[in-house]
TITORGU-511705 format. One line per 4 residues: for each residue x, y, z of C-alpha. Coordinates in nm, 2 decimals, m for minus. Layout:
N
X,Y,Z; ...
//
This chain:
553
7.75,7.00,15.81; 7.55,7.31,15.91; 7.49,7.52,16.22; 7.17,7.43,16.40
7.09,7.65,16.70; 7.44,7.78,16.68; 7.60,7.44,16.69; 7.76,7.24,16.40
7.56,6.93,16.31; 7.55,6.66,16.03; 7.24,6.75,15.83; 7.30,6.52,15.53
7.51,6.20,15.48; 7.56,5.99,15.17; 7.77,5.67,15.16; 8.03,5.69,14.88
8.20,5.36,14.93; 8.56,5.26,15.00; 8.86,5.50,14.94; 8.94,5.29,14.63
8.59,5.35,14.50; 8.61,5.72,14.57; 8.95,5.74,14.38; 8.79,5.56,14.08
8.50,5.80,14.07; 8.73,6.10,14.09; 8.94,5.98,13.80; 8.64,5.88,13.58
8.70,5.51,13.63; 9.06,5.51,13.53; 9.40,5.60,13.68; 9.51,5.97,13.67
9.75,6.09,13.40; 10.12,6.03,13.47; 10.23,6.28,13.21; 10.08,6.58,13.03
10.20,6.78,12.72; 10.03,7.11,12.63; 10.06,7.23,12.27; 9.94,7.54,12.08
9.62,7.44,11.90; 9.35,7.70,11.84; 9.52,7.94,11.60; 9.66,7.65,11.38
9.32,7.48,11.38; 9.16,7.81,11.26; 9.42,7.86,10.99; 9.37,7.50,10.87
8.99,7.56,10.84; 9.06,7.83,10.59; 9.30,7.61,10.40; 9.04,7.34,10.37
8.82,7.59,10.18; 9.09,7.73,9.96; 9.31,7.43,9.88; 9.64,7.62,9.85
9.85,7.30,9.84; 9.65,7.17,9.55; 9.68,7.50,9.36; 10.06,7.51,9.40
10.11,7.14,9.33; 9.91,7.17,9.01; 10.16,7.43,8.89; 10.46,7.26,9.03
10.39,6.89,9.06; 10.60,6.65,9.27; 10.89,6.49,9.09; 10.89,6.12,9.05
11.17,6.06,9.30; 11.07,6.35,9.53; 11.01,6.25,9.90; 10.88,6.44,10.20
10.65,6.75,10.19; 10.56,6.88,9.84; 10.63,7.24,9.73; 10.27,7.33,9.80
10.30,7.20,10.16; 10.62,7.39,10.22; 10.44,7.71,10.12; 10.14,7.62,10.34
10.34,7.55,10.65; 10.51,7.88,10.60; 10.17,8.05,10.55; 10.04,7.91,10.88
10.35,8.04,11.06; 10.30,8.39,10.91; 9.94,8.39,11.02; 10.03,8.32,11.38
10.38,8.40,11.49; 10.63,8.47,11.21; 10.98,8.33,11.25; 11.28,8.25,11.03
11.29,7.92,10.83; 11.57,7.79,11.05; 11.34,7.83,11.36; 11.02,7.70,11.19
11.07,7.33,11.29; 11.12,7.42,11.65; 10.81,7.64,11.64; 10.60,7.36,11.51
10.72,7.12,11.78; 10.54,7.33,12.03; 10.21,7.31,11.84; 9.95,7.04,11.78
10.02,7.04,11.41; 10.03,6.65,11.40; 9.67,6.63,11.51; 9.57,6.91,11.26
9.77,6.85,10.95; 10.05,6.59,11.00; 10.40,6.67,10.87; 10.75,6.56,10.91
10.88,6.84,11.12; 11.25,6.74,11.06; 11.19,6.83,10.69; 11.08,7.19,10.78
11.43,7.33,10.78; 11.58,7.62,10.60; 11.79,7.41,10.36; 11.49,7.21,10.24
11.29,7.53,10.19; 11.57,7.68,9.98; 11.59,7.36,9.77; 11.22,7.37,9.71
11.19,7.74,9.64; 11.48,7.72,9.39; 11.24,7.53,9.17; 10.99,7.82,9.17
11.02,8.06,8.88; 10.86,8.40,8.83; 10.61,8.27,8.58; 10.52,7.99,8.83
10.45,8.25,9.11; 10.23,8.46,8.87; 10.03,8.15,8.77; 9.99,8.04,9.14
9.88,8.39,9.24; 9.63,8.40,8.95; 9.47,8.06,9.04; 9.47,8.16,9.41
9.29,8.49,9.36; 9.04,8.32,9.13; 8.96,8.09,9.42; 8.93,8.38,9.66
8.68,8.56,9.43; 8.47,8.25,9.40; 8.45,8.22,9.78; 8.42,8.58,9.88
8.28,8.77,9.58; 8.29,9.15,9.64; 7.95,9.30,9.66; 8.06,9.63,9.51
8.26,9.70,9.20; 8.50,9.94,9.39; 8.87,9.85,9.44; 9.16,10.02,9.62
9.51,10.02,9.49; 9.83,10.14,9.66; 10.20,10.06,9.68; 10.46,10.04,9.96
10.82,9.93,10.00; 11.02,9.70,10.24; 11.38,9.77,10.33; 11.64,9.49,10.33
11.99,9.46,10.48; 12.12,9.32,10.15; 12.48,9.42,10.08; 12.55,9.65,9.79
12.75,9.39,9.60; 12.47,9.12,9.62; 12.32,9.06,9.28; 11.95,9.16,9.28
11.72,9.33,9.03; 11.44,9.37,9.29; 11.64,9.52,9.58; 11.73,9.87,9.48
11.78,10.20,9.67; 11.50,10.45,9.65; 11.28,10.67,9.86; 11.19,10.44,10.15
10.86,10.50,10.34; 11.03,10.41,10.67; 11.29,10.68,10.61; 11.57,10.43,10.55
11.68,10.56,10.20; 12.03,10.42,10.25; 11.91,10.06,10.24; 11.81,9.86,9.94
11.44,9.80,9.92; 11.17,9.60,9.74; 10.83,9.74,9.64; 10.50,9.57,9.65
10.17,9.69,9.48; 9.84,9.57,9.62; 9.48,9.57,9.50; 9.20,9.50,9.75
8.82,9.50,9.73; 8.65,9.79,9.91; 8.38,9.59,10.09; 8.57,9.29,10.21
8.92,9.45,10.21; 9.02,9.12,10.04; 9.35,9.12,9.84; 9.28,9.03,9.48
9.61,9.12,9.31; 9.97,9.20,9.40; 10.30,9.26,9.23; 10.65,9.29,9.36
10.88,9.54,9.18; 11.21,9.71,9.19; 11.27,9.94,9.48; 11.39,10.23,9.27
11.08,10.24,9.04; 10.84,10.54,9.07; 10.48,10.46,9.16; 10.34,10.61,8.84
10.58,10.42,8.62; 10.51,10.10,8.80; 10.14,10.16,8.77; 10.18,10.21,8.40
10.37,9.89,8.36; 10.11,9.67,8.54; 9.79,9.87,8.48; 9.66,9.61,8.23
9.71,9.33,8.49; 9.54,9.54,8.76; 9.24,9.62,8.54; 9.21,9.26,8.42
9.21,9.14,8.78; 8.92,9.38,8.85; 8.73,9.26,8.54; 8.74,8.90,8.67
8.52,9.00,8.96; 8.15,8.99,8.87; 8.01,9.34,8.93; 7.65,9.37,9.03
7.63,9.73,8.89; 7.82,9.64,8.57; 8.07,9.92,8.64; 8.41,9.90,8.81
8.60,10.17,9.00; 8.96,10.18,9.10; 9.07,10.42,9.38; 9.44,10.53,9.40
9.64,10.83,9.52; 9.82,11.11,9.33; 10.15,10.91,9.31; 9.99,10.70,9.03
9.88,10.99,8.82; 10.01,11.03,8.47; 9.86,11.11,8.13; 9.93,10.75,8.01
9.78,10.59,8.32; 9.46,10.79,8.30; 9.43,10.73,7.93; 9.46,10.35,7.99
9.16,10.37,8.23; 8.96,10.60,8.00; 9.01,10.34,7.73; 8.81,10.08,7.93
8.44,10.15,7.89; 8.33,9.98,8.21; 8.61,10.11,8.44; 8.62,10.44,8.63
8.87,10.60,8.86; 8.89,10.81,9.17; 9.23,10.97,9.25; 9.37,11.26,9.45
9.56,11.55,9.29; 9.85,11.76,9.42; 9.73,12.10,9.56; 10.06,12.24,9.45
9.94,12.22,9.08; 9.59,12.34,9.15; 9.63,12.63,9.39; 9.31,12.80,9.27
9.11,12.51,9.42; 9.28,12.55,9.76; 9.18,12.92,9.77; 8.80,12.86,9.76
8.63,13.01,10.07; 8.53,12.76,10.33; 8.19,12.93,10.34; 8.12,12.74,10.01
8.20,12.40,10.17; 7.93,12.17,10.32; 7.96,11.88,10.57; 8.01,11.53,10.42
7.78,11.25,10.54; 8.03,11.01,10.70; 8.03,10.80,11.01; 8.31,11.00,11.16
8.12,11.33,11.11; 7.82,11.19,11.28; 8.04,11.09,11.58; 8.18,11.44,11.59
7.84,11.59,11.60; 7.73,11.35,11.88; 8.03,11.45,12.08; 7.97,11.83,12.03
8.26,11.88,11.79; 8.08,12.00,11.48; 8.36,12.24,11.39; 8.59,11.94,11.34
8.38,11.78,11.06; 8.52,11.71,10.72; 8.36,11.95,10.46; 8.36,11.94,10.08
8.32,12.16,9.78; 8.21,12.02,9.44; 8.29,12.15,9.10; 8.40,12.05,8.75
8.74,12.11,8.59; 8.94,11.98,8.29; 9.21,11.72,8.39; 9.40,11.50,8.15
9.22,11.63,7.84; 8.86,11.58,7.97; 8.60,11.73,8.20; 8.62,11.56,8.54
8.42,11.59,8.86; 8.64,11.76,9.13; 8.57,11.75,9.50; 8.79,11.96,9.74
8.77,11.85,10.10; 8.88,12.03,10.42; 8.97,11.85,10.75; 9.01,12.10,11.03
9.19,11.85,11.25; 9.44,11.76,10.98; 9.49,12.13,10.91; 9.57,12.20,11.28
9.82,11.92,11.29; 9.99,12.04,10.97; 10.01,12.39,11.10; 10.18,12.27,11.42
10.43,12.07,11.22; 10.48,12.36,10.98; 10.56,12.61,11.26; 10.81,12.37,11.41
10.98,12.34,11.07; 10.99,12.71,11.02; 11.17,12.74,11.36; 11.42,12.49,11.24
11.49,12.69,10.93; 11.52,13.00,11.14; 11.78,12.84,11.36; 11.98,12.75,11.04
11.96,13.11,10.92; 12.08,13.24,11.26; 12.37,12.99,11.23; 12.45,13.11,10.88
12.44,13.47,10.99; 12.69,13.40,11.26; 12.92,13.23,11.01; 12.89,13.53,10.77
12.99,13.76,11.06; 13.33,13.58,11.08; 13.41,13.73,10.74; 13.58,13.40,10.64
13.59,13.39,10.26; 13.39,13.07,10.22; 13.11,13.21,10.43; 13.07,13.54,10.25
12.99,13.36,9.92; 12.62,13.41,9.85; 12.60,13.09,9.64; 12.73,12.89,9.93
12.49,13.05,10.18; 12.19,12.98,9.95; 12.30,12.62,9.90; 12.31,12.57,10.28
11.97,12.73,10.31; 11.82,12.52,10.02; 11.96,12.20,10.17; 11.80,12.28,10.51
11.46,12.34,10.34; 11.49,12.01,10.15; 11.56,11.82,10.47; 11.24,11.94,10.63
11.04,11.92,10.30; 10.96,12.30,10.28; 10.99,12.52,9.97; 11.28,12.77,9.98
11.07,13.07,9.89; 10.93,13.10,10.24; 11.23,13.32,10.34; 11.40,13.60,10.15
11.77,13.63,10.22; 12.07,13.82,10.08; 12.43,13.89,10.16; 12.51,14.26,10.17
12.81,14.49,10.24; 12.80,14.72,10.53; 13.11,14.91,10.65; 13.32,14.68,10.43
13.18,14.38,10.61; 12.94,14.12,10.48; 12.61,14.07,10.65; 12.33,13.81,10.60
11.98,13.96,10.59; 11.67,13.75,10.59; 11.30,13.79,10.65; 10.98,13.58,10.61
10.79,13.60,10.29; 10.45,13.63,10.44; 10.27,13.61,10.11; 10.42,13.27,10.02
10.37,13.15,10.38; 10.01,13.24,10.36; 9.96,13.06,10.03; 10.14,12.76,10.17
9.91,12.75,10.48; 9.60,12.77,10.26; 9.67,12.42,10.15; 9.66,12.27,10.50
9.38,12.02,10.55; 9.28,12.04,10.19; 9.26,11.74,9.96; 9.17,11.75,9.59
8.98,11.44,9.46; 8.93,11.39,9.08; 8.71,11.13,8.92; 8.53,11.05,8.60
8.22,10.95,8.79; 8.02,11.26,8.69; 7.69,11.12,8.84; 7.82,11.01,9.18
7.73,11.23,9.47; 7.98,11.42,9.67; 7.94,11.19,9.97; 8.00,10.88,9.75
8.32,11.03,9.60; 8.46,11.14,9.93; 8.38,10.81,10.11; 8.54,10.61,9.83
8.86,10.82,9.85; 8.88,10.80,10.23; 8.85,10.42,10.21; 9.20,10.41,10.07
9.30,10.36,10.44; 9.19,9.99,10.39; 9.48,9.91,10.17; 9.71,10.12,10.39
9.59,9.91,10.68; 9.68,9.59,10.49; 10.03,9.72,10.44; 10.06,9.80,10.81
9.97,9.44,10.88; 10.24,9.32,10.65; 10.49,9.51,10.85; 10.37,9.37,11.19
10.64,9.18,11.38; 10.42,8.87,11.44; 10.14,8.84,11.18; 10.23,8.84,10.81
10.56,9.01,10.87; 10.72,9.06,10.53; 10.98,9.25,10.73; 11.25,9.16,10.79
11.34,9.02,10.44; 11.56,8.73,10.53; 11.62,8.63,10.17; 11.91,8.72,9.94
11.79,8.61,9.59; 11.51,8.76,9.38; 11.35,8.41,9.35; 11.33,8.36,9.72
11.21,8.72,9.79; 10.92,8.65,9.54; 10.83,8.33,9.72; 10.84,8.50,10.06
10.62,8.79,9.94; 10.37,8.54,9.79; 10.36,8.35,10.12; 10.29,8.67,10.31
10.02,8.79,10.08; 9.85,8.45,10.11; 9.87,8.48,10.49; 9.73,8.83,10.48
9.44,8.70,10.26; 9.37,8.41,10.50; 9.36,8.65,10.79; 9.11,8.88,10.60
8.89,8.57,10.54; 8.89,8.50,10.91; 8.80,8.86,10.99; 8.53,8.87,10.73
8.37,8.55,10.87; 8.38,8.68,11.22; 8.22,9.00,11.11; 7.95,8.81,10.93
7.88,8.62,11.26; 7.85,8.94,11.45; 8.19,8.94,11.61; 8.37,9.28,11.55
8.72,9.18,11.63; 9.03,9.20,11.42; 9.21,8.89,11.28; 9.51,8.98,11.49
9.30,8.97,11.81; 9.13,8.65,11.70; 9.46,8.47,11.63; 9.61,8.59,11.96
9.31,8.46,12.15; 9.31,8.13,11.97; 9.68,8.08,12.01; 9.61,8.06,12.39
9.37,7.76,12.34; 9.59,7.46,12.40; 9.55,7.09,12.31; 9.67,6.86,12.58
9.82,6.51,12.53; 9.81,6.30,12.85; 9.93,5.94,12.93; 9.76,5.73,13.20
10.03,5.47,13.19; 10.37,5.41,13.04; 10.23,5.16,12.79; 9.91,5.33,12.70
9.87,5.55,12.39; 9.82,5.92,12.47; 9.47,6.07,12.46; 9.40,6.43,12.36
9.17,6.70,12.50; 9.15,7.07,12.44; 9.14,7.32,12.71; 8.81,7.47,12.82
8.77,7.77,12.59; 8.73,8.12,12.73; 8.42,8.31,12.64; 8.58,8.49,12.35
8.74,8.17,12.22; 8.41,7.99,12.24; 8.25,8.28,12.03; 8.52,8.25,11.77
8.48,7.87,11.75; 8.10,7.91,11.72; 8.14,8.16,11.44; 8.31,7.89,11.23
8.03,7.64,11.30; 8.20,7.43,11.58; 8.14,7.38,11.95; 8.35,7.22,12.22
8.21,6.89,12.34; 8.38,6.63,12.55; 8.72,6.79,12.52; 8.71,6.80,12.13
8.57,7.04,11.87; 8.25,6.91,11.70; 8.06,7.06,11.41; 7.74,7.24,11.53
7.41,7.10,11.40
//
């Protein structure tokens, strides 16, 4: 129909046939579906693609083969189905079977869902010993290196800890009380050390350890394992470099690295023990060639650039290259926080002065006053020499006097925004040293991912024995590695999106089962992918065709 001379007229007419024929054409020559079931598909399909390249099940089953009378999923498969869950939407083992029922797992990697319950997991994981986990991890990372060989010989190392709600009387060597990075010092915690490659941010080694062990002592205990893991990676330059922070520093640790001819280090150093380096005039610093600095210049914020000063000093018995950096933005943030803490200390001192004025015997004791003041300083992590205080007699009454120590405050402020980097790379440029040290954020980023509620999610630790805690951490590290492989391949294909975004997008791609009659077997089609889903699928060499995913030519 169309309007001709202002009036509606038939301008084209095609005979389609009888109503029955029209219905047949509309349904593609068959009856319409009488029932449809939509299941999560895309994220699991993507996770299984990575598994096909890695072969985690084969690795684990080679270390822990199936027993002669064992039925159902193997130990390797129990680990794998837990890894898939941690890559997409972490849940407890008791909820795992129900989660899989809402997915298209049977069309991707068939499994007896009834067997995926917490009791069977515990039975399987009870067979896994510490030496088995170490052997599995070793074979796994060897496979990772063969598939994603780092292009540089630079590696980043750091540690973190994970709190638990384990009762004090529960037997555990791993879960111990210590300084918790989430501020929950009253809870028992487990520590994890992680080594990642600088270029791919790919995990290459990890180690769980007791929650009360200091970083430097832990590093000393596993340093040979860490350096050996680095040496397994073929370096194009022939030299390897490990980057870590000041928490790992000790004479023994640096000596162990010095003892390896082909391994170098880059670390930070506490400005508290090198105050002379923090007093260097900023006029002697020069801007560092970093991407962030270029962005600041482009936005007209040149004064916010990171600047650096280069020198040589003796550290740990040898001459080392030293680079002092200054970040004005960090300095401003630290100054704001410092002023706030000083006000808190001042409020405490006013409170103590009011107590002294009561002349109650316990409040006129100088030792008691000093302890209260020292405890207040410790709570806000400030030194106690920033104020001078004394209890004096005046007209037979005690009085608390206090004033700021402006010299010590000035010295304390001088350290704001300053970072001291020490390395045995005497021939590296200042820019190279600073960039390598700044890249420690990559391993910190990996740790943040492990604490995500949905992806990886080492927290919460729902396990109450050391053996199961070790199995859980291994599962999470493998999930983290798989996600990094996904992110790396997306980047290589020109898609700059995170693994978390990719998994969230692909989780929304459903596979639909539909029945055309009560007796017919169901057919399966996937949803029409969105633009971003189609790009992710194409990045892995597939394309949607006829409701299924086909390999691209």
